[in-house]
MILUMGU-355236 format. One record per atom (N, C-alpha, C, O): residue number from 1; chain; x, y, z; atom name. Coordinates in steps of 0.05 Angstrom, whole numbers, plus 32768, in hexadecimal, padded with zeros to 4 digits. Layout:
<vofis>
 seq mol   c1   c2   c3 atom
 NUM   A    X    Y    Z   CA
...
</vofis>
This chain:
<vofis>
 seq mol   c1   c2   c3 atom
   1   A 7F55 7EED 7FF5    N
   1   A 7F70 7EF1 7FEC   CA
   1   A 7F7F 7F00 8001    C
   1   A 7F75 7F14 800C    O
   2   A 7F98 7EF7 8007    N
   2   A 7FA7 7F07 801B   CA
   2   A 7FB9 7F1A 800C    C
   2   A 7FBB 7F19 7FF3    O
   3   A 7FC7 7F2C 801A    N
   3   A 7FD7 7F41 800F   CA
   3   A 7FEE 7F36 7FFD    C
   3   A 7FF2 7F40 7FE7    O
   4   A 7FFC 7F22 8007    N
   4   A 8012 7F17 7FF8   CA
   4   A 8009 7F0C 7FDE    C
   4   A 8016 7F0F 7FCA    O
   5   A 7FF2 7EFF 7FDE    N
   5   A 7FE7 7EF3 7FC4   CA
   5   A 7FDF 7F0A 7FB1    C
   5   A 7FE3 7F08 7F99    O
   6   A 7FD3 7F1F 7FBD    N
   6   A 7FCB 7F36 7FAC   CA
   6   A 7FE3 7F42 7F9F    C
   6   A 7FE0 7F4B 7F88    O
   7   A 7FFA 7F43 7FAC    N
   7   A 8011 7F50 7FA2   CA
   7   A 801D 7F3F 7F8B    C
   7   A 8029 7F49 7F78    O
   8   A 8019 7F24 7F8C    N
   8   A 8022 7F13 7F76   CA
   8   A 8010 7F12 7F5F    C
   8   A 8018 7F08 7F4A    O
   9   A 7FF7 7F1A 7F62    N
   9   A 7FE4 7F19 7F4D   CA
   9   A 7FE8 7F2F 7F3A    C
   9   A 7FE7 7F47 7F42    O
  10   A 7FED 7F2A 7F20    N
  10   A 7FF2 7F3F 7F0D   CA
  10   A 7FDA 7F50 7F06    C
  10   A 7FDE 7F66 7EFB    O
  11   A 7FC2 7F47 7F0C    N
  11   A 7FAA 7F56 7F06   CA
  11   A 7FA1 7F68 7F1D    C
  11   A 7F8D 7F76 7F1A    O
  12   A 7FAE 7F67 7F34    N
  12   A 7FA4 7F75 7F4B   CA
  12   A 7FB4 7F90 7F4E    C
  12   A 7FCC 7F91 7F4A    O
  13   A 7FA5 7FA5 7F54    N
  13   A 7FB2 7FBF 7F5A   CA
  13   A 7FAA 7FC6 7F77    C
  13   A 7F92 7FC4 7F7E    O
  14   A 7FBC 7FCD 7F87    N
  14   A 7FB7 7FD2 7FA2   CA
  14   A 7FB6 7FF1 7FA7    C
  14   A 7FCA 7FFF 7FA2    O
  15   A 7FA0 7FFB 7FAF    N
  15   A 7F9C 8017 7FB3   CA
  15   A 7F9A 801C 7FD1    C
  15   A 7F89 8011 7FDF    O
  16   A 7FAB 802E 7FDB    N
  16   A 7FAF 802F 7FF8   CA
  16   A 7FA7 804B 8001    C
  16   A 7FAF 805F 7FF5    O
  17   A 7F96 804D 8016    N
  17   A 7F8C 8066 8020   CA
  17   A 7F84 8061 803C    C
  17   A 7F81 804A 8044    O
  18   A 7F7F 8077 804C    N
  18   A 7F75 8075 8066   CA
  18   A 7F5C 8087 806B    C
  18   A 7F54 808C 8082    O
  19   A 7F50 8090 8054    N
  19   A 7F38 80A0 8056   CA
  19   A 7F22 8094 8044    C
  19   A 7F27 808D 802D    O
  20   A 7F0B 8092 804F    N
  20   A 7EF5 8086 803F   CA
  20   A 7EF0 8093 8024    C
  20   A 7EED 8086 8010    O
  21   A 7EF0 80AD 8024    N
  21   A 7EEA 80BA 800A   CA
  21   A 7F01 80B6 7FF6    C
  21   A 7EFC 80B3 7FDE    O
  22   A 7F1A 80B4 8000    N
  22   A 7F30 80AE 7FEE   CA
  22   A 7F2E 8092 7FE3    C
  22   A 7F33 808D 7FCB    O
  23   A 7F26 807F 7FF4    N
  23   A 7F22 8063 7FEB   CA
  23   A 7F10 8062 7FD3    C
  23   A 7F16 8056 7FBE    O
  24   A 7EF8 806F 7FD6    N
  24   A 7EE5 8070 7FC1   CA
  24   A 7EF0 807D 7FA8    C
  24   A 7EEB 8073 7F92    O
  25   A 7EFE 8092 7FAB    N
  25   A 7F09 80A1 7F94   CA
  25   A 7F1E 8090 7F85    C
  25   A 7F1E 808F 7F6C    O
  26   A 7F2F 8083 7F94    N
  26   A 7F44 8073 7F88   CA
  26   A 7F37 805A 7F79    C
  26   A 7F40 8053 7F63    O
  27   A 7F24 804E 7F85    N
  27   A 7F16 8037 7F7A   CA
  27   A 7F09 803F 7F60    C
  27   A 7F0B 8031 7F4C    O
  28   A 7EFB 8056 7F60    N
  28   A 7EED 8061 7F48   CA
  28   A 7F02 8066 7F33    C
  28   A 7EFE 805F 7F1C    O
  29   A 7F18 8072 7F3A    N
  29   A 7F2C 8079 7F25   CA
  29   A 7F38 805F 7F19    C
  29   A 7F3D 805F 7F00    O
  30   A 7F3D 804A 7F29    N
  30   A 7F47 8032 7F1E   CA
  30   A 7F33 8026 7F0B    C
  30   A 7F3A 801B 7EF6    O
  31   A 7F19 8027 7F13    N
  31   A 7F05 801D 7F01   CA
  31   A 7F05 802B 7EE6    C
  31   A 7F03 801F 7ED1    O
  32   A 7F07 8046 7EE7    N
  32   A 7F07 8056 7ECF   CA
  32   A 7F20 804E 7EBE    C
  32   A 7F1F 8051 7EA5    O
  33   A 7F37 8045 7ECA    N
  33   A 7F4D 803E 7EBB   CA
  33   A 7F4B 8024 7EAD    C
  33   A 7F5E 801A 7EA0    O
  34   A 7F33 8017 7EB0    N
  34   A 7F2D 7FFE 7EA1   CA
  34   A 7F37 7FE6 7EB0    C
  34   A 7F3B 7FD1 7EA4    O
  35   A 7F3C 7FE7 7ECA    N
  35   A 7F45 7FD0 7ED8   CA
  35   A 7F2D 7FC3 7EE4    C
  35   A 7F1F 7FCF 7EF4    O
  36   A 7F2A 7FAA 7EDD    N
  36   A 7F12 7F9B 7EE5   CA
  36   A 7F15 7F8E 7F00    C
  36   A 7F02 7F86 7F0D    O
  37   A 7F2E 7F8A 7F09    N
  37   A 7F33 7F7C 7F22   CA
  37   A 7F43 7F8D 7F35    C
  37   A 7F5C 7F8A 7F36    O
  38   A 7F37 7F9D 7F44    N
  38   A 7F46 7FB0 7F56   CA
  38   A 7F42 7FA7 7F72    C
  38   A 7F2B 7FA2 7F7B    O
  39   A 7F58 7FA4 7F80    N
  39   A 7F57 7F9C 7F9C   CA
  39   A 7F5C 7FB5 7FAC    C
  39   A 7F71 7FC2 7FAA    O
  40   A 7F49 7FBC 7FBD    N
  40   A 7F4C 7FD3 7FCD   CA
  40   A 7F5A 7FCC 7FE8    C
  40   A 7F51 7FBB 7FF7    O
  41   A 7F70 7FDA 7FED    N
  41   A 7F7D 7FD6 8005   CA
  41   A 7F7C 7FF0 8016    C
  41   A 7F83 8005 800B    O
  42   A 7F73 7FEF 802E    N
  42   A 7F71 8006 803F   CA
  42   A 7F88 8004 8053    C
  42   A 7F8C 7FF0 8060    O
  43   A 7F96 8019 8055    N
  43   A 7FAC 801A 8068   CA
  43   A 7FA8 8031 807C    C
  43   A 7FA9 8048 8074    O
  44   A 7FA4 802A 8095    N
  44   A 7FA1 803D 80AB   CA
  44   A 7FBC 8046 80B4    C
  44   A 7FCE 8036 80B8    O
  45   A 7FC0 8061 80B7    N
  45   A 7FDA 806C 80BD   CA
  45   A 7FD9 8071 80DC    C
  45   A 7FC8 807E 80E6    O
  46   A 7FED 8065 80E9    N
  46   A 7FF0 806A 8105   CA
  46   A 8005 807E 810A    C
  46   A 8018 8080 80FA    O
  47   A 8002 808D 811F    N
  47   A 8017 80A1 8126   CA
  47   A 8012 80A7 8143    C
  47   A 8001 809B 8150    O
  48   A 8022 80BB 814E    N
  48   A 801E 80C3 8169   CA
  48   A 8002 80CF 816C    C
  48   A 7FF6 80CC 8181    O
  49   A 7FF8 80DC 8157    N
  49   A 7FDE 80E9 8159   CA
  49   A 7FC8 80D3 8155    C
  49   A 7FB2 80D6 815F    O
  50   A 7FCE 80BE 8147    N
  50   A 7FBB 80A9 8141   CA
  50   A 7FC7 808E 8148    C
  50   A 7FCE 807F 8136    O
  51   A 7FCA 8088 8163    N
  51   A 7FD6 806F 816A   CA
  51   A 7FC5 8057 8162    C
  51   A 7FAD 805A 815D    O
  52   A 7FD0 803F 8160    N
  52   A 7FC3 8028 8157   CA
  52   A 7FAA 8021 8168    C
  52   A 7F96 8017 815D    O
  53   A 7FAA 8027 8181    N
  53   A 7F92 8023 8192   CA
  53   A 7F7B 8034 8188    C
  53   A 7F64 802A 818A    O
  54   A 7F7F 804D 817E    N
  54   A 7F69 805C 8175   CA
  54   A 7F5F 8052 8159    C
  54   A 7F48 8056 8152    O
  55   A 7F70 8045 814B    N
  55   A 7F67 803B 8130   CA
  55   A 7F58 8021 8132    C
  55   A 7F4A 8019 811F    O
  56   A 7F59 8013 8149    N
  56   A 7F4D 7FF9 814C   CA
  56   A 7F2E 7FF9 8145    C
  56   A 7F26 7FE7 8137    O
  57   A 7F1E 800C 814F    N
  57   A 7F02 800B 8148   CA
  57   A 7EFD 800F 812A    C
  57   A 7EEB 8002 811E    O
  58   A 7F0C 8020 811D    N
  58   A 7F08 8024 80FF   CA
  58   A 7F11 800A 80F1    C
  58   A 7F04 8001 80DE    O
  59   A 7F27 7FFE 80F9    N
  59   A 7F31 7FE6 80EE   CA
  59   A 7F1C 7FD0 80EF    C
  59   A 7F16 7FC3 80DB    O
  60   A 7F12 7FCC 8107    N
  60   A 7EFD 7FB6 810C   CA
  60   A 7EE4 7FBC 80FC    C
  60   A 7ED8 7FA9 80F1    O
  61   A 7EDC 7FD4 80FA    N
  61   A 7EC3 7FDC 80EC   CA
  61   A 7EC6 7FD6 80CF    C
  61   A 7EB4 7FCB 80C2    O
  62   A 7EDE 7FDE 80C3    N
  62   A 7EE2 7FD9 80A7   CA
  62   A 7EE4 7FBA 80A2    C
  62   A 7EDB 7FB0 808E    O
  63   A 7EF1 7FAC 80B4    N
  63   A 7EF2 7F8E 80B1   CA
  63   A 7ED7 7F81 80B0    C
  63   A 7ED2 7F6E 80A1    O
  64   A 7EC6 7F8B 80C1    N
  64   A 7EAA 7F81 80C2   CA
  64   A 7E9B 7F88 80A9    C
  64   A 7E8C 7F78 809E    O
  65   A 7E9E 7FA1 80A0    N
  65   A 7E8E 7FAB 808A   CA
  65   A 7E97 7FA0 806E    C
  65   A 7E87 7F9B 805C    O
  66   A 7EB2 7F9E 806C    N
  66   A 7EBE 7F96 8052   CA
  66   A 7ED3 7F80 8057    C
  66   A 7EEB 7F86 8057    O
  67   A 7ECA 7F68 805B    N
  67   A 7EDE 7F54 8063   CA
  67   A 7EF2 7F4C 804E    C
  67   A 7F07 7F40 8054    O
  68   A 7EEC 7F54 8034    N
  68   A 7EFF 7F4E 801F   CA
  68   A 7F14 7F63 801B    C
  68   A 7F26 7F5F 800B    O
  69   A 7F12 7F78 8029    N
  69   A 7F24 7F8E 8027   CA
  69   A 7F3D 7F88 8038    C
  69   A 7F3A 7F81 8050    O
  70   A 7F55 7F8B 802C    N
  70   A 7F6D 7F86 803C   CA
  70   A 7F73 7F9F 804B    C
  70   A 7F73 7FB5 8041    O
  71   A 7F79 7F9B 8065    N
  71   A 7F7E 7FB3 8076   CA
  71   A 7F9A 7FB2 8081    C
  71   A 7FA3 7F9D 808C    O
  72   A 7FA8 7FC8 8080    N
  72   A 7FC3 7FC9 8089   CA
  72   A 7FC6 7FE0 809D    C
  72   A 7FB4 7FF0 80A1    O
  73   A 7FDE 7FE1 80A9    N
  73   A 7FE5 7FF6 80BB   CA
  73   A 7FFF 8002 80B1    C
  73   A 8013 7FF4 80AB    O
  74   A 7FFE 801E 80AE    N
  74   A 8015 802C 80A3   CA
  74   A 8025 8038 80BA    C
  74   A 801C 8039 80D0    O
  75   A 803E 8041 80B3    N
  75   A 8050 804E 80C5   CA
  75   A 8058 803A 80DC    C
  75   A 805A 8043 80F3    O
  76   A 805B 8021 80D7    N
  76   A 8066 800E 80EA   CA
  76   A 8084 8011 80EB    C
  76   A 8093 800A 80D8    O
  77   A 808C 801C 8101    N
  77   A 80A9 8022 8104   CA
  77   A 80B7 8014 811A    C
  77   A 80D0 8014 811B    O
  78   A 80A9 8006 812B    N
  78   A 80B5 7FF9 8142   CA
  78   A 80AA 7FDC 8144    C
  78   A 8095 7FD6 8138    O
  79   A 80B7 7FCC 8154    N
  79   A 80AE 7FB0 8158   CA
  79   A 8094 7FB0 8168    C
  79   A 8083 7F9E 8163    O
  80   A 8091 7FC3 817A    N
  80   A 8078 7FC4 818A   CA
  80   A 8060 7FC9 8176    C
  80   A 804B 7FBC 8178    O
  81   A 8064 7FDD 8164    N
  81   A 8050 7FE4 8151   CA
  81   A 804A 7FCC 813E    C
  81   A 8032 7FC7 8138    O
  82   A 805F 7FBE 8136    N
  82   A 805B 7FA7 8127   CA
  82   A 804A 7F92 8134    C
  82   A 8037 7F87 8128    O
  83   A 8050 7F8C 814D    N
  83   A 8041 7F79 815D   CA
  83   A 8025 7F82 8160    C
  83   A 8012 7F71 815F    O
  84   A 8021 7F9C 8165    N
  84   A 8005 7FA7 8169   CA
  84   A 7FF5 7FA4 814F    C
  84   A 7FDD 7F9E 8151    O
  85   A 8002 7FA9 8138    N
  85   A 7FF3 7FA7 811F   CA
  85   A 7FEB 7F89 811A    C
  85   A 7FD5 7F83 8111    O
  86   A 7FFE 7F77 8121    N
  86   A 7FF9 7F5B 811E   CA
  86   A 7FE2 7F52 812F    C
  86   A 7FD0 7F44 8126    O
  87   A 7FE2 7F59 8149    N
  87   A 7FCD 7F52 815B   CA
  87   A 7FB2 7F5F 8153    C
  87   A 7F9D 7F53 8159    O
  88   A 7FB2 7F75 8145    N
  88   A 7F99 7F81 813B   CA
  88   A 7F8D 7F71 8124    C
  88   A 7F76 7F72 811E    O
  89   A 7F9F 7F62 8116    N
  89   A 7F97 7F52 80FF   CA
  89   A 7F9C 7F5F 80E5    C
  89   A 7F8E 7F5B 80D1    O
  90   A 7FB1 7F6F 80E4    N
  90   A 7FB8 7F7E 80CA   CA
  90   A 7FC0 7F68 80B6    C
  90   A 7FCD 7F54 80BD    O
  91   A 7FB8 7F6E 809D    N
  91   A 7FBE 7F5D 8086   CA
  91   A 7FDA 7F64 807B    C
  91   A 7FE7 7F53 806F    O
  92   A 7FE2 7F7C 8080    N
  92   A 7FFD 7F84 8077   CA
  92   A 8005 7F9E 8087    C
  92   A 7FF5 7FAB 8094    O
  93   A 801F 7FA3 8084    N
  93   A 802C 7FBB 8091   CA
  93   A 8039 7FCD 807E    C
  93   A 8043 7FC4 8069    O
  94   A 803B 7FE5 8084    N
  94   A 804C 7FF7 8075   CA
  94   A 805F 8004 8089    C
  94   A 8057 800E 809E    O
  95   A 8078 8004 8082    N
  95   A 808C 8012 8093   CA
  95   A 8097 802B 8085    C
  95   A 809B 802B 806D    O
  96   A 809D 803F 8094    N
  96   A 80A6 8058 8088   CA
  96   A 80C3 8057 8081    C
  96   A 80CD 806B 8076    O
  97   A 80D1 8043 8086    N
  97   A 80ED 8042 807E   CA
  97   A 80F5 8023 807D    C
  97   A 80E6 8012 8087    O
  98   A 810B 801E 8071    N
  98   A 8114 8002 806D   CA
  98   A 8125 7FF9 8085    C
  98   A 813E 7FF8 8083    O
  99   A 8119 7FF1 809B    N
  99   A 8126 7FE9 80B2   CA
  99   A 8129 7FCA 80B0    C
  99   A 8116 7FBB 80B1    O
 100   A 8143 7FC1 80AD    N
 100   A 8146 7FA4 80A9   CA
 100   A 813A 7F93 80BF    C
 100   A 812E 7F7E 80B9    O
 101   A 813D 7F9B 80D8    N
 101   A 8132 7F8A 80EE   CA
 101   A 8113 7F88 80EC    C
 101   A 8108 7F73 80F2    O
 102   A 8107 7F9E 80E4    N
 102   A 80E9 7F9E 80E3   CA
 102   A 80E0 7F8D 80CB    C
 102   A 80CD 7F7E 80CD    O
 103   A 80EE 7F8F 80B5    N
 103   A 80E6 7F80 809E   CA
 103   A 80EA 7F61 80A4    C
 103   A 80DA 7F51 809C    O
 104   A 8100 7F5B 80B1    N
 104   A 8106 7F3F 80B7   CA
 104   A 80F1 7F33 80CA    C
 104   A 80E8 7F1D 80C8    O
 105   A 80EA 7F44 80DE    N
 105   A 80D5 7F3A 80F2   CA
 105   A 80BB 7F37 80E5    C
 105   A 80AD 7F23 80EA    O
 106   A 80B3 7F49 80D3    N
 106   A 809A 7F45 80C4   CA
 106   A 809A 7F2D 80B4    C
 106   A 8086 7F1E 80B4    O
 107   A 80B0 7F27 80A7    N
 107   A 80B2 7F0E 8098   CA
 107   A 80B1 7EF5 80A9    C
 107   A 80A4 7EE1 80A2    O
 108   A 80BD 7EF7 80C1    N
 108   A 80BD 7EE0 80D4   CA
 108   A 80A0 7EDA 80DD    C
 108   A 8098 7EC4 80E2    O
 109   A 8091 7EF0 80E0    N
 109   A 8075 7EEE 80EA   CA
 109   A 8062 7EE9 80D2    C
 109   A 804A 7EE7 80D5    O
 110   A 806D 7EE7 80BA    N
 110   A 805D 7EE3 80A2   CA
 110   A 8048 7EF9 809E    C
 110   A 8031 7EF4 8097    O
 111   A 8050 7F12 80A4    N
 111   A 803F 7F2A 80A1   CA
 111   A 804B 7F3A 808B    C
 111   A 8061 7F45 808E    O
 112   A 803C 7F3C 8075    N
 112   A 8046 7F4B 805D   CA
 112   A 804C 7F69 8065    C
 112   A 803D 7F76 8073    O
 113   A 8063 7F71 805A    N
 113   A 806B 7F8D 8060   CA
 113   A 8073 7F9C 8047    C
 113   A 8084 7F92 8037    O
 114   A 8068 7FB3 8043    N
 114   A 8070 7FC5 802D   CA
 114   A 8082 7FDB 8038    C
 114   A 807A 7FEA 804A    O
 115   A 809A 7FDC 802E    N
 115   A 80AD 7FF1 8037   CA
 115   A 80A8 800B 8026    C
 115   A 80A8 800A 800E    O
 116   A 80A5 8020 8035    N
 116   A 80A1 803A 8027   CA
 116   A 80BB 8043 801B    C
 116   A 80D0 8044 8028    O
 117   A 80BA 804A 8000    N
 117   A 80D2 8052 7FF2   CA
 117   A 80CB 806B 7FE2    C
 117   A 80B4 8070 7FDC    O
 118   A 80E0 8079 7FDB    N
 118   A 80DC 8090 7FCA   CA
 118   A 80F0 8094 7FB3    C
 118   A 80EE 80A5 7FA2    O
 119   A 8105 8081 7FB5    N
 119   A 8119 8082 7FA0   CA
 119   A 8121 8065 7F97    C
 119   A 8119 8052 7FA4    O
 120   A 8130 8063 7F82    N
 120   A 8138 8049 7F79   CA
 120   A 814B 803C 7F8D    C
 120   A 814A 8024 7F91    O
 121   A 815B 804C 7F9A    N
 121   A 816E 803F 7FAD   CA
 121   A 815F 8034 7FC6    C
 121   A 8166 801F 7FD1    O
 122   A 8149 8042 7FCE    N
 122   A 8138 8037 7FE3   CA
 122   A 8129 801E 7FD9    C
 122   A 8124 800C 7FE9    O
 123   A 8121 801D 7FC0    N
 123   A 8115 8005 7FB5   CA
 123   A 8129 7FEE 7FB5    C
 123   A 8122 7FD7 7FBA    O
 124   A 8142 7FF3 7FAF    N
 124   A 8157 7FDF 7FB0   CA
 124   A 815A 7FD3 7FCC    C
 124   A 815B 7FBB 7FD1    O
 125   A 815B 7FE5 7FDF    N
 125   A 815D 7FDD 7FFC   CA
 125   A 8146 7FCC 8004    C
 125   A 8149 7FB8 8011    O
 126   A 812E 7FD5 7FFD    N
 126   A 8115 7FC5 8005   CA
 126   A 8117 7FAA 7FF7    C
 126   A 8110 7F95 8004    O
 127   A 811F 7FA8 7FDF    N
 127   A 8121 7F8F 7FD0   CA
 127   A 8136 7F7C 7FDE    C
 127   A 8130 7F65 7FE4    O
 128   A 814D 7F87 7FE4    N
 128   A 8162 7F78 7FF1   CA
 128   A 815A 7F6D 800D    C
 128   A 8163 7F58 8014    O
 129   A 814B 7F7D 801C    N
 129   A 8143 7F75 8036   CA
 129   A 812C 7F61 8036    C
 129   A 8125 7F56 804B    O
 130   A 811F 7F5D 801E    N
 130   A 810A 7F49 801E   CA
 130   A 80EF 7F54 8023    C
 130   A 80DD 7F45 802A    O
 131   A 80EA 7F6E 8020    N
 131   A 80CF 7F7A 8023   CA
 131   A 80BD 7F6D 800F    C
 131   A 80C6 7F67 7FF9    O
 132   A 80A3 7F69 8016    N
 132   A 8090 7F5E 8003   CA
 132   A 8088 7F70 7FED    C
 132   A 8080 7F68 7FD8    O
 133   A 808C 7F8B 7FF2    N
 133   A 8084 7F9F 7FDE   CA
 133   A 8092 7FB9 7FE5    C
 133   A 809D 7FBC 7FFA    O
 134   A 8091 7FCB 7FD1    N
 134   A 809C 7FE6 7FD5   CA
 134   A 8084 7FF9 7FD3    C
 134   A 8076 7FF8 7FBE    O
 135   A 8080 8008 7FE7    N
 135   A 806A 801D 7FE6   CA
 135   A 8075 8037 7FDE    C
 135   A 8085 8043 7FED    O
 136   A 806F 8040 7FC6    N
 136   A 807D 8058 7FBB   CA
 136   A 806D 8071 7FC6    C
 136   A 8057 8077 7FBD    O
 137   A 807A 807C 7FD9    N
 137   A 806E 8094 7FE5   CA
 137   A 8070 80AC 7FD1    C
 137   A 8082 80AD 7FC0    O
 138   A 805E 80BF 7FD4    N
 138   A 805E 80D7 7FC3   CA
 138   A 805B 80D0 7FA6    C
 138   A 8065 80DE 7F94    O
 139   A 804C 80BA 7FA0    N
 139   A 8048 80B2 7F85   CA
 139   A 8039 80C7 7F75    C
 139   A 8039 80C7 7F5C    O
 140   A 802C 80D9 7F82    N
 140   A 801C 80EE 7F73   CA
 140   A 802F 8101 7F65    C
 140   A 8025 8111 7F55    O
 141   A 8049 8100 7F6A    N
 141   A 805C 8112 7F5D   CA
 141   A 8069 8105 7F45    C
 141   A 8079 8112 7F38    O
 142   A 8061 80EC 7F3F    N
 142   A 806D 80DD 7F29   CA
 142   A 8057 80D7 7F14    C
 142   A 803F 80D4 7F19    O
 143   A 8062 80D6 7EFB    N
 143   A 8050 80D0 7EE5   CA
 143   A 804D 80B2 7EE3    C
 143   A 805D 80A3 7EEF    O
 144   A 803A 80A9 7ED3    N
 144   A 8036 808B 7ECF   CA
 144   A 8050 8080 7EC2    C
 144   A 8058 806A 7EC9    O
 145   A 805C 808F 7EB1    N
 145   A 8075 8084 7EA4   CA
 145   A 808C 8081 7EB8    C
 145   A 809C 806D 7EB7    O
 146   A 808E 8095 7ECB    N
 146   A 80A3 8093 7EDF   CA
 146   A 809E 807B 7EF2    C
 146   A 80B1 806D 7EF9    O
 147   A 8084 8077 7EF9    N
 147   A 807D 805F 7F0A   CA
 147   A 8084 8046 7EFC    C
 147   A 808F 8033 7F08    O
 148   A 807D 8044 7EE2    N
 148   A 8083 802C 7ED2   CA
 148   A 80A1 8028 7ED1    C
 148   A 80A9 8011 7ED4    O
 149   A 80B1 803D 7ECC    N
 149   A 80CE 8039 7ECC   CA
 149   A 80D9 802E 7EE6    C
 149   A 80E9 801C 7EE6    O
 150   A 80CF 8039 7EFC    N
 150   A 80D9 802F 7F17   CA
 150   A 80D1 8011 7F1A    C
 150   A 80E1 8001 7F24    O
 151   A 80BA 800A 7F11    N
 151   A 80B0 7FEE 7F13   CA
 151   A 80C1 7FDC 7F02    C
 151   A 80C5 7FC5 7F09    O
 152   A 80CA 7FE5 7EEB    N
 152   A 80DB 7FD5 7ED9   CA
 152   A 80F6 7FD0 7EE5    C
 152   A 8101 7FBB 7EDF    O
 153   A 8100 7FE1 7EF5    N
 153   A 811B 7FDC 7F02   CA
 153   A 811A 7FC5 7F16    C
 153   A 812D 7FB6 7F17    O
 154   A 8104 7FC4 7F24    N
 154   A 8100 7FAE 7F38   CA
 154   A 80E5 7FA0 7F32    C
 154   A 80D1 7FA3 7F40    O
 155   A 80E6 7F8F 7F1D    N
 155   A 80CC 7F82 7F15   CA
 155   A 80C1 7F6F 7F29    C
 155   A 80A9 7F6A 7F2A    O
 156   A 80D2 7F63 7F3A    N
 156   A 80CA 7F50 7F4D   CA
 156   A 80C1 7F5B 7F67    C
 156   A 80B8 7F4D 7F79    O
 157   A 80C3 7F76 7F6A    N
 157   A 80BB 7F84 7F83   CA
 157   A 80A1 7F92 7F7D    C
 157   A 80A1 7FA8 7F71    O
 158   A 808A 7F88 7F87    N
 158   A 8071 7F96 7F81   CA
 158   A 8072 7FB2 7F8B    C
 158   A 807B 7FB8 7FA1    O
 159   A 8068 7FC4 7F7A    N
 159   A 8069 7FE1 7F80   CA
 159   A 804D 7FEB 7F85    C
 159   A 803B 7FE8 7F74    O
 160   A 8049 7FF6 7F9D    N
 160   A 802F 8001 7FA4   CA
 160   A 8031 8020 7FA3    C
 160   A 8042 802C 7FB1    O
 161   A 8021 802D 7F93    N
 161   A 8021 804A 7F91   CA
 161   A 8010 8055 7FA8    C
 161   A 7FF9 804D 7FAB    O
 162   A 801C 8067 7FB9    N
 162   A 800D 8074 7FCE   CA
 162   A 800D 8091 7FC8    C
 162   A 8022 809D 7FC4    O
 163   A 7FF5 809E 7FC8    N
 163   A 7FF4 80BA 7FC3   CA
 163   A 7FE0 80C8 7FD4    C
 163   A 7FCD 80BB 7FDD    O
 164   A 7FE3 80E1 7FD8    N
 164   A 7FD2 80F0 7FEB   CA
 164   A 7FC2 8105 7FDE    C
 164   A 7FBC 8119 7FEC    O
 165   A 7FBB 8103 7FC4    N
 165   A 7FAB 8117 7FB8   CA
 165   A 7F8E 8119 7FC4    C
 165   A 7F83 8106 7FCE    O
 166   A 7F83 8131 7FC3    N
 166   A 7F68 8134 7FCD   CA
 166   A 7F55 8126 7FBA    C
 166   A 7F56 812A 7FA2    O
 167   A 7F44 8114 7FC6    N
 167   A 7F33 8104 7FB4   CA
 167   A 7F1F 8114 7FA6    C
 167   A 7F14 810A 7F92    O
 168   A 7F1A 812D 7FAE    N
 168   A 7F07 813E 7F9F   CA
 168   A 7F15 814C 7F87    C
 168   A 7F09 8158 7F76    O
 169   A 7F2E 8149 7F87    N
 169   A 7F3F 8156 7F72   CA
 169   A 7F3E 8146 7F59    C
 169   A 7F49 812F 7F5A    O
 170   A 7F33 814F 7F43    N
 170   A 7F32 813F 7F2B   CA
 170   A 7F4D 8136 7F21    C
 170   A 7F50 8120 7F17    O
 171   A 7F62 8148 7F24    N
 171   A 7F7D 8141 7F1C   CA
 171   A 7F86 8129 7F2D    C
 171   A 7F93 8116 7F22    O
 172   A 7F80 8128 7F46    N
 172   A 7F87 8110 7F57   CA
 172   A 7F7A 80F8 7F4D    C
 172   A 7F87 80E2 7F4D    O
 173   A 7F60 80F9 7F45    N
 173   A 7F52 80E1 7F3B   CA
 173   A 7F5F 80D8 7F22    C
 173   A 7F62 80BF 7F1E    O
 174   A 7F67 80EB 7F11    N
 174   A 7F74 80E3 7EF7   CA
 174   A 7F8F 80D5 7EFD    C
 174   A 7F98 80C2 7EF1    O
 175   A 7F9D 80E1 7F11    N
 175   A 7FB7 80D5 7F18   CA
 175   A 7FB4 80B8 7F25    C
 175   A 7FC4 80A7 7F21    O
 176   A 7FA0 80B5 7F33    N
 176   A 7F9A 809A 7F3E   CA
 176   A 7F97 8086 7F27    C
 176   A 7FA0 806F 7F28    O
 177   A 7F89 808F 7F12    N
 177   A 7F84 807E 7EFA   CA
 177   A 7F9F 807A 7EEC    C
 177   A 7FA3 8064 7EE2    O
 178   A 7FB1 808E 7EEA    N
 178   A 7FCA 808B 7EDD   CA
 178   A 7FDB 8077 7EED    C
 178   A 7FE8 8066 7EE1    O
 179   A 7FDC 807A 7F07    N
 179   A 7FEB 8068 7F19   CA
 179   A 7FE2 804C 7F15    C
 179   A 7FF2 803A 7F12    O
 180   A 7FC7 8047 7F16    N
 180   A 7FBD 802D 7F13   CA
 180   A 7FC5 8020 7EF8    C
 180   A 7FCC 8009 7EF7    O
 181   A 7FC4 8030 7EE3    N
 181   A 7FCD 8027 7EC9   CA
 181   A 7FEB 801F 7EC9    C
 181   A 7FF3 800A 7EBF    O
 182   A 7FFB 8030 7ED5    N
 182   A 8016 802C 7ED6   CA
 182   A 801D 8012 7EE4    C
 182   A 802D 8002 7EDA    O
 183   A 8011 800E 7EFB    N
 183   A 8018 7FF6 7F0A   CA
 183   A 800C 7FDC 7EFE    C
 183   A 8015 7FC6 7F04    O
 184   A 7FF8 7FDF 7EEE    N
 184   A 7FED 7FC6 7EE1   CA
 184   A 7FFA 7FC0 7EC5    C
 184   A 7FF4 7FAD 7EB8    O
 185   A 800C 7FD2 7EBE    N
 185   A 8019 7FCE 7EA4   CA
 185   A 8009 7FD7 7E8D    C
 185   A 8011 7FD2 7E76    O
 186   A 7FF3 7FE6 7E91    N
 186   A 7FE2 7FF1 7E7C   CA
 186   A 7FEB 800E 7E76    C
 186   A 7FE0 8021 7E81    O
 187   A 7FFF 8011 7E65    N
 187   A 800B 802B 7E61   CA
 187   A 7FFF 8037 7E49    C
 187   A 8006 804E 7E42    O
</vofis>
């Protein structure tokens, strides 16, 4: 299954992380929430400290070890980064802002893109620009009810909850469960 198909599937929940321990914690939390069909998406974050070139070995190792896992690149902010992520074989991209040119280029290349949003107005912009999904940053500050309310405003824009809770923190694991329930409609 590709990322675009996963976004259209009502039974799929996308859990995004770039740390192995977090991936396991999120997957376990989703299982506890009673979701039988969880799709794990790993998103490697690139930055000046972690350029795409440095992520390449981790990316390839995960691709070899878990071929069914969808792998994305986060913080794609320039056309050069977009092309680099594409040549690496990314299944999807996340951008830190709703840049119309970047979203249009990703669409032209048939490369799914989730625009990072934090407010309803940013969700509206992402929807208008044709982003494949909205990645709700700082989701760990929202309740399941708040996430569900945001999703109801834009029902055709898949919402991915992104949070940075410590996987060893039991509250974070409970929150992952809440988020998974909110996004699957199990309130």
